C-alpha positions as CSV (number, residue, x, y, z in Angstrom):
1,M,-3.5,37.6,-34.6
2,E,-5.3,39.2,-37.6
3,I,-9.1,39.5,-37.6
4,R,-10.9,39.7,-40.6
5,P,-14.4,38.9,-42.4
6,M,-14.7,35.0,-43.0
7,T,-15.0,34.0,-46.6
8,G,-16.4,31.0,-48.5
9,A,-12.6,29.9,-48.6
10,D,-12.5,30.0,-44.9
11,V,-15.3,27.6,-44.1
12,E,-13.5,24.4,-44.4
13,A,-10.8,25.6,-41.8
14,A,-13.1,27.3,-39.5
15,S,-15.4,24.0,-39.4
16,A,-12.3,22.0,-38.7
17,L,-11.2,24.0,-35.9
18,A,-14.9,23.9,-34.5
19,R,-14.8,20.0,-34.7
20,A,-11.5,20.0,-33.1
21,E,-12.7,21.9,-30.1
22,G,-15.5,19.6,-29.6
23,W,-18.4,21.4,-31.3
24,R,-20.7,19.8,-33.9
25,D,-19.9,20.2,-37.7
26,R,-20.7,23.8,-38.3
27,T,-19.9,23.8,-42.1
28,H,-23.7,24.4,-42.8
29,F,-23.9,27.1,-40.2
30,F,-21.1,29.1,-41.5
31,E,-22.4,28.8,-45.0
32,F,-25.8,30.1,-43.8
33,V,-24.3,33.1,-42.0
34,L,-22.4,34.0,-45.0
35,R,-25.8,34.6,-46.7
36,V,-27.3,36.8,-44.2
37,P,-26.5,40.4,-44.7
38,T,-26.7,41.6,-41.1
39,A,-24.3,38.8,-39.7
40,Q,-20.7,39.2,-39.8
41,P,-18.8,36.0,-39.3
42,L,-15.2,36.6,-38.6
43,V,-11.8,34.6,-38.4
44,G,-8.6,35.2,-36.7
45,T,-5.6,33.9,-38.3
46,L,-2.0,33.5,-37.2
47,D,0.7,32.9,-39.9
48,G,-2.1,32.2,-42.4
49,R,-4.0,29.7,-40.2
50,V,-7.4,30.0,-38.7
51,I,-7.1,29.9,-35.0
52,A,-10.2,31.6,-34.0
53,T,-13.8,32.4,-35.2
54,G,-16.6,34.7,-33.9
55,L,-20.0,36.0,-35.3
56,A,-21.7,39.4,-34.8
57,T,-25.4,39.8,-36.0
58,A,-26.9,43.1,-35.8
59,S,-30.7,42.7,-35.3
60,G,-31.8,46.2,-35.0
61,P,-31.4,47.4,-31.5
62,V,-30.0,44.1,-30.4
63,G,-26.8,42.5,-31.5
64,W,-26.0,38.9,-31.0
65,M,-22.5,37.5,-30.5
66,G,-21.4,33.8,-30.7
67,A,-19.4,31.0,-32.3
68,L,-16.6,32.3,-30.4
69,I,-14.0,29.6,-30.7
70,V,-10.1,29.6,-30.1
71,A,-7.7,26.9,-30.8
72,A,-6.8,25.2,-27.6
73,E,-3.0,25.5,-28.2
74,C,-3.6,29.2,-28.6
75,R,-5.5,30.0,-25.5
76,G,-4.2,32.2,-22.8
77,R,-2.7,34.9,-25.2
78,G,-5.7,37.3,-25.3
79,Y,-7.0,36.0,-28.6
80,G,-10.5,35.3,-27.5
81,L,-10.8,38.8,-25.7
82,A,-9.5,40.5,-28.8
83,M,-12.2,38.7,-31.0
84,T,-14.9,39.6,-28.4
85,R,-14.0,43.1,-28.4
86,E,-14.0,43.2,-32.2
87,L,-17.4,41.7,-32.3
88,M,-18.7,44.4,-29.8
89,R,-17.1,47.1,-31.7
90,R,-18.8,45.9,-35.1
91,L,-22.3,45.6,-33.4
92,R,-22.0,49.2,-31.9
93,D,-21.0,50.4,-35.1
94,A,-24.1,48.7,-36.7
95,G,-26.3,50.7,-34.1
96,S,-27.1,47.9,-31.6
97,E,-27.7,49.4,-28.2
98,T,-28.0,46.1,-26.5
99,L,-25.5,43.2,-26.9
100,S,-26.7,39.6,-26.3
101,L,-25.0,36.2,-26.1
102,E,-25.6,32.8,-24.5
103,A,-22.6,31.9,-22.5
104,T,-20.6,28.7,-21.7
105,D,-19.6,28.1,-18.2
106,A,-16.1,29.0,-19.2
107,G,-17.2,32.2,-20.9
108,R,-19.5,33.6,-18.4
109,P,-16.8,35.2,-15.9
110,I,-15.2,36.8,-18.7
111,Y,-18.4,38.5,-20.0
112,E,-19.3,39.4,-16.4
113,R,-15.8,41.3,-16.0
114,M,-16.7,43.1,-19.3
115,G,-19.9,44.3,-17.7
116,F,-22.7,41.7,-19.2
117,R,-25.2,40.6,-16.7
118,I,-27.4,37.7,-16.7
119,E,-31.1,38.2,-17.9
120,T,-32.3,34.8,-18.3
121,H,-31.6,31.3,-19.3
122,Y,-32.5,29.2,-22.3
123,H,-33.7,25.8,-21.9
124,Q,-32.6,23.7,-25.0
125,L,-34.9,20.7,-25.3
126,Q,-34.7,17.7,-27.9
127,A,-37.3,15.3,-29.2
128,D,-37.0,12.4,-32.0
129,R,-39.0,12.7,-35.1
130,L,-42.8,11.9,-35.2
131,D,-44.0,9.4,-37.8
132,E,-47.2,11.2,-38.6
133,L,-48.2,14.7,-39.1
134,P,-50.0,16.1,-36.1
135,E,-53.6,17.6,-36.1
136,P,-53.6,21.5,-35.9
137,P,-55.7,23.0,-33.1
138,A,-59.3,23.4,-33.6
139,G,-60.2,26.2,-36.2
140,V,-56.7,26.4,-37.3
141,R,-54.7,25.3,-40.3
142,A,-51.1,25.1,-41.3
143,R,-49.8,25.9,-44.8
144,R,-46.5,26.6,-46.3
145,L,-45.1,30.1,-46.4
146,T,-45.0,32.1,-49.4
147,P,-43.1,35.2,-50.1
148,A,-46.2,37.2,-49.4
149,D,-46.1,36.1,-45.8
150,L,-42.6,37.2,-45.0
151,A,-43.7,40.9,-43.8
152,A,-46.2,39.5,-41.3
153,V,-43.7,36.9,-40.2
154,C,-41.1,39.5,-39.6
155,E,-43.5,41.6,-37.7
156,L,-44.7,38.8,-35.5
157,D,-41.0,38.0,-34.8
158,R,-40.3,41.7,-33.9
159,Q,-43.1,41.7,-31.4
160,A,-41.9,38.6,-29.9
161,T,-38.1,39.2,-29.7
162,A,-38.1,43.2,-29.9
163,E,-35.4,42.5,-32.6
164,D,-35.1,42.9,-36.5
165,R,-34.3,39.5,-37.6
166,S,-35.9,40.1,-41.0
167,A,-32.6,39.3,-42.9
168,A,-31.9,35.8,-41.2
169,L,-35.6,35.1,-41.5
170,A,-35.7,35.9,-45.2
171,V,-32.7,33.4,-45.8
172,L,-34.5,30.7,-43.9
173,A,-37.9,31.2,-45.5
174,E,-36.1,30.6,-49.1
175,L,-35.7,27.0,-47.7
176,D,-38.7,25.9,-46.0
177,G,-41.3,27.6,-43.7
178,W,-45.0,26.9,-42.4
179,A,-47.7,29.7,-41.3
180,L,-50.4,29.1,-39.0
181,E,-53.6,31.0,-39.6
182,D,-57.5,30.6,-38.9
183,E,-59.3,28.3,-41.0
184,D,-61.8,31.0,-42.0
185,A,-59.0,33.0,-43.8
186,A,-61.4,35.8,-44.7
187,N,-61.8,36.6,-41.1
188,A,-58.2,36.3,-40.2
189,T,-56.5,39.5,-38.9
190,A,-53.1,38.3,-38.3
191,L,-50.6,35.4,-38.5
192,R,-51.0,33.0,-35.5
193,G,-47.5,31.7,-35.7
194,F,-44.7,30.5,-38.1
195,L,-42.0,27.7,-38.2
196,L,-38.8,28.3,-40.0
197,P,-36.5,25.2,-39.6
198,A,-33.0,25.9,-39.4
199,E,-29.7,24.4,-39.4
200,R,-28.8,21.7,-37.0
201,A,-32.1,20.8,-35.9
202,Y,-33.2,24.2,-34.6
203,G,-36.1,26.1,-35.7
204,A,-37.4,29.7,-35.4
205,V,-40.7,29.3,-33.7
206,V,-43.0,32.2,-32.8
207,A,-46.6,31.6,-31.4
208,P,-48.6,33.9,-29.1
209,R,-51.0,31.0,-28.3
210,F,-49.7,28.1,-26.1
211,E,-51.5,25.4,-28.3
212,D,-50.3,26.9,-31.5
213,G,-46.6,26.6,-30.2
214,L,-47.0,23.0,-29.1
215,Y,-48.5,22.1,-32.5
216,L,-45.6,24.0,-34.4
217,L,-42.9,22.0,-32.4
218,D,-45.0,18.8,-33.2
219,L,-45.1,19.9,-36.9
220,H,-41.3,20.4,-36.9
221,R,-40.8,16.8,-35.6
222,S,-42.9,15.3,-38.1
223,I,-41.2,17.0,-41.3
224,V,-37.5,16.1,-40.5
225,P,-36.1,13.0,-42.0
226,A,-36.4,9.6,-40.4
227,G,-34.0,9.1,-37.5
228,A,-33.6,13.0,-37.0
229,H,-34.4,15.0,-34.0
230,V,-35.6,18.7,-33.3
231,R,-34.5,21.2,-30.8
232,A,-36.6,23.8,-29.0
233,G,-35.0,26.9,-27.3
234,I,-37.2,28.1,-24.7
235,P,-36.6,31.2,-22.5
236,H,-36.9,30.4,-18.8
237,E,-39.6,33.1,-18.3
238,H,-41.8,30.5,-20.6
239,E,-42.0,28.0,-17.9
240,A,-45.3,26.6,-19.0
241,A,-43.8,25.7,-22.2
242,W,-40.8,23.9,-21.2
243,Q,-42.4,22.2,-18.4
244,E,-44.9,20.9,-20.8
245,L,-42.4,19.6,-23.1
246,L,-40.4,17.8,-20.3
247,A,-43.8,16.2,-19.5
248,R,-44.4,15.1,-23.0
249,G,-41.0,13.3,-22.9
250,W,-38.6,15.9,-24.4
251,Q,-35.2,15.9,-22.9
252,E,-33.3,19.0,-21.8
253,T,-29.8,18.8,-23.3
254,W,-28.5,22.3,-22.2
255,R,-29.3,25.3,-20.1
256,A,-27.5,28.3,-21.0
257,P,-27.4,32.0,-19.4
258,R,-28.4,34.7,-21.8
259,M,-26.3,37.8,-21.0
260,L,-26.9,41.4,-21.7
261,L,-24.9,44.5,-22.1
262,G,-27.0,47.7,-22.4
263,P,-30.7,48.5,-21.8
264,P,-33.2,45.7,-21.1
265,I,-35.2,44.3,-24.1
266,P,-39.0,44.6,-24.2
267,W,-39.7,41.3,-25.5
268,R,-42.4,38.6,-25.1
269,P,-40.6,35.4,-24.2
270,E,-43.9,33.6,-23.7
271,W,-44.2,33.7,-27.6
272,I,-40.9,32.1,-28.2
273,W,-40.6,28.3,-28.9
274,G,-37.5,28.1,-30.8
275,Q,-34.4,29.7,-31.9
276,I,-32.5,30.2,-35.2
277,N,-29.3,29.1,-33.3
278,S,-27.6,29.9,-30.0
279,A,-25.3,32.3,-31.6
280,M,-28.2,34.4,-33.2
281,G,-31.1,34.0,-30.8
């Protein structure tokens, strides 16, 4: 198997491979990561055919791995392990000290043998669209993001995740985004929270205040098209959030371990309400 960078010409074949292996359509996902300069989507080819994919995203001190798929008829030959090691090598070369991933049941034993440990779990919850815009918390207003907000968004995100996700956030902000601030903007000292809708119903959502996070998730539900739904990715440590969402009728669709290799991360999981996606955090 030859491992090389994915190109736009590979997206159709990579998406077909994902669908054949039971994944949702990942066409827009692959198109998105090809635009993020810190992301390295890879393909593995055999006789010119795409039989594997993988993604390495260097977010400063933390590097994420994901989108690891191998064609069913090619498993058991070490191709998945080869792709994993190549992702790890690229992240190390990019300066990431801690490697991070969300593991499937099948992948978890493999990663454990490579030295990864379970750090926490993510609760992925899902809710349908809301027909009306929600009211923001008292004294707070929501507005569309502007380019001038990006530095504050990236700083708040860095405080929450202990990662530098500015490259991915900048691409998302080009499409859509919302900021929360005090109504009395003259006295506002910092951004209260943000929502950056992402592909496949995900959304990067960070808010230090509990009521703000709940509002941003409801805002996300109200701006998606009719018949659509949204997803919230909540770290297990943020128990008050996922318990509250369950009480409000959200459905938990998946619970996945977050595994780390390297130093622990000084993050603030109680500020995190959503993910860019499960392959990038």
